[in-house]
C-alpha positions in Angstrom: 115.6 128.4 114.1 116.4 128.6 110.5 116.8 132.3 110.6 119.2 132.1 113.5 121.5 129.7 111.6 121.4 131.8 108.5 122.4 134.9 110.6 125.3 133.0 112.1 126.5 131.9 108.6 126.4 135.5 107.3 128.3 136.8 110.3 131.0 134.2 109.8 131.5 135.1 106.2 131.9 138.8 107.2 134.4 138.1 110.0 136.5 135.6 108.1 138.8 138.1 106.2 139.4 140.0 109.5 140.4 136.8 111.3 142.7 135.7 108.5 144.5 139.2 108.4 145.0 139.0 112.2 146.7 135.7 111.9 149.2 137.0 109.3 150.5 139.6 111.8 153.3 138.0 113.9 154.0 141.0 116.2 152.0 143.7 117.8 153.7 147.1 118.4 153.6 148.3 122.0 154.4 152.0 122.7 157.1 152.4 125.5 157.6 156.2 125.3 155.8 156.9 128.6 157.1 153.8 130.4 159.8 154.2 133.2 162.3 151.7 132.0 165.8 151.6 133.6 168.7 149.2 133.0 170.4 147.8 136.1 174.0 148.8 136.6 176.6 146.1 136.3 178.3 145.2 139.6 181.6 144.7 137.8 184.1 147.7 138.1 184.9 149.4 134.8 187.7 151.8 133.8 187.9 154.1 130.9 191.1 154.9 129.2 192.8 155.4 125.9 194.8 152.9 124.0 198.1 154.0 122.5 199.5 152.2 119.4 203.1 152.5 118.5 204.7 151.2 115.3 207.2 148.4 115.6 210.2 148.4 113.3 211.2 144.9 112.1 214.4 144.3 110.2 214.3 142.2 107.1 215.7 138.7 107.6 218.0 137.3 104.9 217.9 133.5 104.5 221.3 132.3 103.4 220.0 129.5 101.0 221.3 128.6 97.6 219.5 126.6 94.9 221.7 123.7 93.8 221.0 122.8 90.2 223.5 119.9 90.2 222.7 116.3 91.1 225.6 113.8 91.3 226.0 110.1 92.0 229.1 107.9 92.3 229.0 104.2 92.7 232.1 102.0 93.2 232.0 98.2 93.0 234.7 95.7 93.9 234.4 92.0 93.1 236.8 89.3 94.3 236.8 85.6 93.5 239.4 83.1 94.8 239.7 79.3 94.7 242.4 77.0 96.1 242.8 73.2 96.0 245.3 70.8 97.6 247.5 68.7 95.2 245.5 65.5 96.2 242.1 67.0 95.7 240.3 64.2 93.8 237.4 66.2 92.6 239.7 68.3 90.4 240.1 72.0 90.2 242.5 74.8 89.4 243.8 77.4 91.8 242.5 80.8 90.6 242.2 84.4 91.7 240.0 87.0 90.0 239.4 90.6 90.8 237.3 93.3 89.1 236.2 96.8 89.8 233.8 99.4 88.3 233.4 103.1 88.9 230.3 104.9 87.6 230.0 108.6 88.0 227.0 110.6 86.8 226.4 114.4 87.1 223.2 116.1 86.0 222.5 119.9 85.8 219.0 121.2 85.1 217.8 124.8 85.2 214.6 126.0 83.4 214.8 124.6 79.9 218.5 123.8 79.8 220.0 120.5 81.0 223.5 118.9 81.0 224.4 115.3 81.8 227.9 113.8 82.1 228.5 110.1 82.8 231.7 108.2 83.2 232.1 104.4 83.4 235.4 102.8 84.2 235.6 98.9 84.3 238.5 96.6 84.7 239.0 93.0 85.8 241.5 90.1 85.6 241.7 86.5 86.4 244.7 84.3 87.0 244.5 80.5 86.8 247.3 78.2 87.9 249.8 77.4 85.0 247.9 79.8 82.7 248.5 83.4 81.6 246.6 86.3 83.1 243.4 87.1 81.3 241.1 90.1 81.3 237.5 89.7 82.4 236.5 93.3 81.8 238.1 96.5 80.4 236.3 99.7 79.3 236.6 103.5 79.4 233.4 105.3 78.5 232.7 109.0 78.9 229.5 110.6 77.6 228.5 114.3 77.7 225.1 115.7 76.6 223.7 119.2 76.6 220.0 119.6 75.8 217.5 122.5 75.3 213.8 121.7 75.9 211.5 122.5 72.9 208.3 121.0 74.2 207.0 118.7 76.9 208.8 115.6 75.7 211.2 116.8 73.0 214.7 118.4 73.3 217.4 119.6 70.9 220.7 118.1 72.0 224.4 118.1 71.3 226.7 115.3 72.7 230.2 114.1 72.6 231.4 110.7 73.8 234.7 108.9 74.1 235.4 105.2 74.4 238.5 103.0 74.7 240.2 100.5 77.0 242.9 100.5 79.7 245.0 97.5 78.9 246.1 95.2 76.1 243.7 92.6 74.8 244.9 89.2 73.7 243.6 86.0 72.3 245.3 82.9 73.6 246.1 80.2 71.0 248.4 77.3 72.0 251.7 76.3 70.6 252.8 72.8 69.6 253.7 72.0 73.2 250.2 73.1 74.4 251.4 76.3 76.1 249.4 79.4 75.8 250.8 82.3 73.7 249.5 85.9 73.6 248.2 87.2 70.3 247.7 91.0 70.5 244.2 92.2 69.5 243.8 95.6 71.0 245.2 98.2 73.4 244.6 101.7 74.7 243.5 104.0 71.7 243.7 101.0 69.4 240.9 101.3 69.0 239.6 104.6 70.5 236.3 106.2 69.5 235.3 109.9 69.6 231.7 110.6 68.6 230.0 114.0 68.2 226.2 114.2 67.6 223.5 116.8 67.0 219.8 116.0 66.8 216.6 115.6 68.8 215.9 113.7 72.0 212.6 112.2 73.0 212.3 111.9 76.8 208.8 111.3 78.1 209.9 110.5 81.7 213.0 110.0 83.8 213.5 106.3 83.1 213.5 106.3 79.2 215.1 108.5 76.5 215.9 108.2 72.8 218.5 110.3 71.0 218.1 110.7 67.3 221.4 112.1 66.0 220.8 113.3 62.5 224.2 114.9 62.3 226.8 112.5 63.8 230.5 112.2 63.2 232.7 109.4 64.6 236.5 109.3 64.6 238.2 105.9 65.0 241.7 105.9 66.3 244.3 103.1 66.0 247.5 104.7 67.2 249.5 101.5 67.0 250.2 101.2 63.3 251.4 97.6 63.6 248.4 96.1 65.2 246.9 95.0 61.9 249.6 92.3 61.8 247.7 90.4 64.6 244.2 91.9 63.9 243.7 92.1 60.1 240.5 94.1 60.3 242.3 96.9 62.1 238.9 98.3 63.3 238.1 99.7 59.9 241.2 102.0 59.7 243.4 101.6 56.6 246.6 99.7 57.4 249.4 102.0 58.4 246.9 104.8 59.2 245.9 106.0 62.6 242.6 107.7 62.0 239.2 107.3 60.2 236.3 109.7 60.1 232.7 108.7 59.4 229.5 110.8 59.1 226.4 108.9 60.2 222.8 108.7 61.5 222.7 107.5 65.1 220.1 106.3 67.6 220.9 105.9 71.3 218.2 104.6 73.6 218.6 104.4 77.4 216.4 102.8 80.0 217.0 102.7 83.8 214.4 101.6 86.3 214.0 99.7 89.6 212.1 96.8 88.2 211.6 95.2 91.6 212.5 96.0 95.2 216.3 96.4 95.3 216.7 95.3 91.7 217.9 97.9 89.2 217.8 97.4 85.5 220.0 99.6 83.2 220.2 99.2 79.5 221.6 101.2 76.6 221.3 100.5 72.8 223.4 102.2 70.2 222.7 102.0 66.4 225.2 103.7 64.0 224.4 104.0 60.3 227.1 105.6 58.1 225.8 107.9 55.4 228.2 106.5 52.8 227.1 102.9 53.5 223.6 102.4 54.7 224.0 98.6 54.6 226.8 98.7 57.1 224.9 99.2 60.4 226.7 98.9 63.8 224.7 97.7 66.8 225.7 97.6 70.5 223.5 96.6 73.4 224.6 96.9 77.1 222.4 95.4 79.8 223.2 95.6 83.5 221.1 94.2 86.4 222.1 94.9 90.0 220.4 93.1 92.9 221.1 94.8 96.2 221.6 92.3 99.2 222.3 94.9 101.9 223.8 98.3 102.2 227.2 97.2 100.9 226.7 94.0 99.0 225.1 93.2 95.7 224.9 90.7 92.9 225.4 92.1 89.3 224.9 90.6 85.9 226.4 92.4 82.9 225.9 91.4 79.3 227.1 93.1 76.1 226.1 92.3 72.5 228.1 93.9 69.7 227.8 93.7 65.9 230.4 95.7 64.0 231.8 94.3 60.8 234.9 96.5 61.2 235.7 94.2 64.2 234.2 90.9 63.2 231.7 89.5 60.7 229.8 87.7 63.5 228.0 89.0 66.6 230.3 89.4 69.6 228.9 88.8 73.1 230.2 88.9 76.7 228.6 88.2 80.0 229.7 88.6 83.6 228.2 87.5 86.9 229.7 89.0 90.1 229.1 89.1 93.8 230.8 92.0 95.5 230.9 95.2 97.5 229.2 98.4 96.4 229.6 101.9 97.7 227.3 104.7 96.6 227.8 108.4 97.2 225.9 110.4 98.3 223.7 108.0 100.1 
């Protein structure tokens, strides 16, 4: 019995490699040379033929499209205010009528590294109260032109020229001995008028903010009425009897324009002017305009101006205007 088990164990050891090798072979080749194998014919009809390819001639199509490098925007605002009272109105009041308008035109050209911007602002308004003289509520002519060449991502070399004056005469209104208002002439068209040329560098990291650094700036002040010093002794810094004054200066102009909330636009501009011949005589001007859009044609606007120029007055000058009116913007 023991010999039989020993024999079986030895036989298993001898056959084990053969069995393992047989398991590693996945397929067994079968010779088909002498087999009579035929494929069945497809019942579907078939046709044999040659395909002919012919070239197709296509005419080049020209698209009549032009790239417009200009972008323009025009806004026109009209404000009207009127009040009337009967003679027996016990709460008191004065019949009045006020009207004002503003035109703002801006054109921008941009191609590759060159850009050009032109902006015009025209403002005028008047108010008439019963038994009083007419008075201005707003009066400004402003025209700014700037050409810039991009030097890096956020820096530009620029050259600019701007003009500023007013449409109508400006008065103060003292009263005589009888309490009646009298007109005291302060200013008029081209008295003063300002023409400013500037060269320098502009920092513009995005579309809403920019700062011009005018290292080479010249400003000409015009007072064409040589008699206006009689009612305005400062004469806007121009020598009495003269019509012209030239200044060389360092200038900074910062602009900010953004929709700060839905349908509310904030626009501000700060100008600092430092004459090279008198660094202690610095002029400042800050313009702030907030427009809240009510609907497509109506808006509410708040305009504020702060000015410090010792050629005009030794104190800070300020003005503020709140208006409800119509607004038209082109193109929409």
